[in-house]
N, C-alpha and C positions, 0 to 999 in steps of 0.2 A: 453597436458599431457596425450594423449592416451584417451581422453574422447570421447564418441559418441556424435554426433550432436543431437540437439532436434527439428529438422525441422517438422517431424511428427512423433509421437510415434505410429507406425502403426501395426507392426507385432510381434508376440511373446507375452510373458507376463512377467510382473514384479511381483515379489512375494509380496503378502500381500495387493495389491490394486486393482488388476485386470486390470492395466493400459497396453495398448499396446505399445510394443517397437520395433523399426525398427531393421532390419538386418543390416549387414555391409555396404549395399548400392552398393556392386560390381556386375556389370553385366557381365555375360559370354557372349561369342561370340554367343552361342547358343540363349540365351535370346534375344541378340540384333537383331539377324536375324528375330526371331519370331515377335519381337516388331516393327522392322523397318519400315515396310509398314503402319502399323496403327499409329504409332507416327508421320510419315511424313504427313499423311493425317490430323491427328488431329491438329498438328501445323499449316499446311496450311490452314485449315478451320478456325481456330482460328484468324489466322492472317488476313484472308480475312474479317471475322466479325469485327474485331478491326478496320481495315483500312476503311471499309464501314461506321462503326459508325463514325469514324473520319471525314471522307470525308463529310458526310451529316450534322454531327453536326457542323463541322467547317463553313460550308456554311451557314447554317441557325442560327447559335449561333454567328456570328462574332460581333453582336451588344452587346452581354453580356459579358461573359468571355472566351478568347480564350485559355488561359493557360491549362486547363484540357484537351482540344483536342490536344494541341501540346505535352502534356505528353503522351497521348495515341499513338500518332504517334510514339514517340520514343519507347514505349512499343512494338508496331507492329514491328518496325525495329529490336529491340532486338530479338524478336521471330524468325524473319527471319534469323538472324545470328546464332542463336542456331541451327536452323534446317540445315543451309547450311555449317557452319564453325565449329561447336563443334567437339572436338577429337573423339567423339563416340556418338552414338544415346542414348540421355538421356531418363530416366524415366520421362516422361512428367507429370505424376501425382505427383511425388515428386517435381518436379521443380515447379509446380502450387502452391502446398501446401506451399513450402518454400517461394514462392513470396508473398502469401497471409499473412503468418506470419510476413514477414518483413514489408508489407504494413501497417498492423495494429499497430505493435510495433513501427513503425517510428512516430506514431502520439503522444502517451504519454504512460507512464508506465502502466496505467489501462486498455487501449485498448488491445484486443487480439483477435486472430482467433483460433477456435477450429475445428479440422478436424472432419469428422462424427464419427470416433471411440472415439476421445477424448471427443466430446460432449456426447455421450452415456455414457462414463465412468463419466463424470461430473454429468449427470442426475441421475446415480445410487448413486454416492456419496451423492448428495444433498438430495435424497429421504431417504438415510440411517440415521435415527436419532441416531443409536447406532454406528456411524463411529468413528474411532479413528483419533487423530492427534498428532503432536509432540508440539503443543501449541505455535506456533510463529506467529508474524505478520510480513509480508515480503513485500519488494518493489524490484524495479529493476533499476539499473543504470549501463547498460553494463552487469553486473552479478547481479544474485538474492542476496540480503543481508537481514540481520535480522534487522527489525526495533525494535521489542521488544519481549520479551517472557512473557507468562502468568504465574501468580503465581503457583507453585507446579506443573508444566508442565514438561513433559519427556525432553523437551529443556533445561530447566532450571537445571534439575538434570544432564543432560549430558554436562553442562557448555556452552552452546550456549549462546551468549551474544549480545545485540545490537551493530551494526556496523560490526559483523562478516559476512564476505563473503561466500555464499554457492557456492563454485567453481564448485561443481558437486553434484548430487543428484541421487543415484541409478546408478552411472556410466555415467550419462549424463551431459555433461558441461552445465552450466546454462548461458553461454555467449549467449546473444540474446534469452533466453528462456523467455516466457511470464510468468506473474504471475499466471495465471489460469493453465498453464502446471506444474509449480512448485508445486502448491497446489495439483494437481492430484497425483503427484510423493509423496509428503510428507504426506498426508492423506492416511488412509487404516484401515484395521481391528485392533480393539484394541488387544494388545499383539504381533502383527506382528512388524517387524523391517525395518528400513530404513537406508541406509549408505550415509552420507553426508561428503564432503571433505570441510573443513573450511579453510579460510585464516583469521586468527584472527588479530585484530587491532595491527598495528606496526609489523606485521610479513609478510613474502613473501612465506613462505612454507606451503603448505595445509596439514591438519592433518585429517586423516579419523576418523570419529566418527559414532558409530552405536547407534541410537536412537530407543527405544521401543515405538510404538504408544499407546495411551491411550484415555479414554474419559476425556477430560479435562473441568471442571466446569467453567462457567463464572466468572470472579472476582467481588467482591463486593467493596464497599468504604472502604477506610482505613482512620481513623481519630485519633486525638489526640489533646490534649491541650498543648501549648507551654508556654514559659514564658511571663510575662506581658499581660496576657489575649488575647492571640493570638490562634486561632483555626487553626488546619492543616487538610486538606481534600485532599486526593488523590484519583483521578478517573482513573481507569485503562482502562475503556471502556465505551462509551455512549450507553449501551444497553437498551432495552425497559425498562422504569420505573426508570431509573437513575435520571431524573429531580425530580420526586417525592421523591426519596431517598435523594437527595441533600436538598430539602426543609425540610425534616424531620430532617436532621442533623443539619441544620441551626437553627431550633427551639430548638433543644437539647443544642446547643452552647450558644444561647441566655439565656436560664435557667441557665447555668452554669456561666454566666457572662462574656463570651467572647466578646470582643470588636473590635477586628481585625482578619481578615481572610486570609489565604494562600490556594490557590487552586493549587494542583500539577498536572500538566498534562503530565510529563515527562513518556515516555513509553506508553501513551494513543494513540493507533494507529488504533483503530477499533470502531465500533458503527455507530449509526444512526445521520444523520444531524438534523432531528427533534427534537431528545433529546438534542443535543447540543444548538439549538435555544431555546428551553424551558427553559434549564438550564440558558442560558444568560439572559432570562427574568427575573429570580429571582433576578438579580442584577442591571438591567438597568431600569430606569424610563422613559428615552427618548433616541431617536437615532435610527439609523439603525443598525440591527444586522449583516445582510448579504444580498446579492442578488444573485439570481441563474439565469444565462442566458445561452442560447443555440440557435442554428441555427433553431431547430424545436420545441422547447418548449417555452411556454409563460414566459416572464420574471417575476419573483416573488420577491418581496422585503419583507423581514422579518423585523419587527420592534419591538421596545420595548413596553412593556404594563405596565403602572404604577400600574394597579390593581393587578399584578402578582408579584410584587416586594417582596421578603422575606428578603433580607439583604441590609442595608443602610450604614453600617459601612465600614471603610477603607478596601481595598482588594488588594492583588497581586497574580499574576498567574505565575507559574514556567513552563518552557517549554524547549524543546531541539529539536535536529533532530530526535528524536523518537516520537515527537508529530506530528501526522499526521490525515488527514481526519476530521472527525467531530469535534474534538478537537481544530483544527485550526481555525474553525468558531467562537468557544467560545473565544478563546485567542485573536483573532483580534477584535472581538466585544468589549471586555472589555478594551483593550488597546487604540483602536482608538476612542472610545467614551469617553476617558479620565477618565474611571471609576477607574482604577488602573493600576499599572505597569505590563508589561509582562517581566519577569526576566529570563535570560538564553541565549540560543542560537536560531537561525534561525530554524523555523520548516521545515518539510519535503517538503510539497507542494503537497498534494494529495487530497485536498476537491473538489470532483466533483461527478457527478451522471452518472452511467453507464446503458445502456439498452442492455438486451439480445435479439438479433435478430436471430432466427432460419433461415436457408437457405434451399432451396429446396432440396439440396442433402444430407441433414442430418446434415451438419456442421453449425457452429453458430459464431456469432460475439459478443464480449463483447465491445460495443462501448461507449466512453464517449460522452454523449449528453448534458450535462450541467456542467457549471463550477461555483463555488461559488467565489464572490467577496467580499472583504472587505468592510468596511463602507466608506472607501475612494476611492473605485472604482478599487483596484488592484486585478487582478486574483490570487487566491491562488495556483492553479494548476501549478506545475514546479517552482513557486516563493517562496511558503511558506510565513510565517508571521515573520517580523523582530521584535525583543525584543525592548522594550523601554529602558530597562537597560541590557547591554550585559555582560555576565560573560564568558570570553574566556575559550574555552576547554583546559584542562591541556595537552592534547596529540597533540596540533595544529601543533607542529613542526615535528612530526613524523607519518604522515598520509600516507595510502596506496592509498585510493581512497577518494573522496570528501565525499562520503557516510559514511566514518569512522571518519570524522572530527567533533565528537560530545563528549562532556564529558559524562563519565560513569554515567548512571541514577542509582538511588537507585535500590537495588534488588527488584524484582517484589514481592508484598505481604509483604513488610517489610518497616518500617520507615526509613527515611533517617538518616544517621550517623550525629552526632553532627557537625562535621566540613565540612559538605556539603557546598561547596562555593555558590551555587545558593540559598539554603535555608537561609544561613547566610546574604546574601545580601538583601533577601526580608525582613528578620526580622529587618535589619538595616534600610530599607526604611520605614518600618511600625513604626519606632520610638522605637523598643526594643533594649535591650543591646545585641549586637552580640556576646559579649565575652563569654555568659554563655552557658552551654551545657544542656539547659532545655528539649531538644528533648529526652534526655535518661531518664529524671526523670518523663516524662509524662506517663500517662497510655493510651494504644492504645485500640482502640474498632473497630473491623472489622465486618461488616454486609454484607450479600448478598443482591442482588436484589430480 
């Protein structure tokens, strides 16, 4: 659709966030002549190094794993063909950066490569406590898409919704764009704007929307009392202090005579795994909560602690495709320890740990080094957590991508509507009268962390 590719955002400037943007990538004949000898030497040298590494590694490593060496042999062969057969002399730097982006993004949605200029921009953005954002949580499946938007955020005001595909950001196609690259483009100075091209659920036509960045406060708990002494607690993010806040709300519910509890994790796509684990311990007196495993990290098993239990009554958890990351750990712990039902749809599959690895040339890797496993031993990353009671999404017959095959979540910062099918199913499971619209008669109390 005439969009620029996002291989390396290296030259020029995007307004509002200082992100480097590439030119059109066209090489003139003069440029080719100046670069020709240098590129040939560079490609040849790199090919020689790769082939030497492959040769020695293959000889001395035959008793271990031969597959990496065979792959590198193919890589060296590809470099040779690029040098000898490509229609024109390529920009080796852009070729290398593009290969590195593809290499990391082929691993999982959370792993990514940042070029030196992208990493520098990331460090500046991270150090800026007053930076603006549009207030969305995103993931990647071919294209970048919206997992959830935060309450009172610019994204919500601009009518971006979970399941919307961000087909382009600032004129760059998000096809094969990493999550970190997308965040760099979306974030920027408060008051500045960013243009995104949306493909909404059930549509094929992109719509351009301009969003004004702002400083978005982190969401708090949203709570209310439903009929038949059921308490409702919606967690928007497992931010620091959330377990403590949930404990306080449980104590308040008990003083109010609440006997059953619904924890709504729909739209909860951010936060810390440690907070989700501590929150799960408020409900579990025994069993495994999760296990963290990785090739270079020690395996850690997180277990229930009976001394920390705050709620012993019946419990249901609501979840959807916008339930991601830390919230998936909580949902799996409750469901697979048979503490309560998980009602809704399959979660996104993002519970993992990433490590930032700076490289010598100033670039960096965001590399997934650990994956959280459910109590029954299944990896959450890329698989998600299955509900024990499924409520089919209403739009399941008219999806554009799998990422859109989720039921619409309640509006961020608001209570669910009375006819919310997932909520009503949970109320039914907990033994309440699903026909009454008590969600509208309750008094809500929202509190920040």
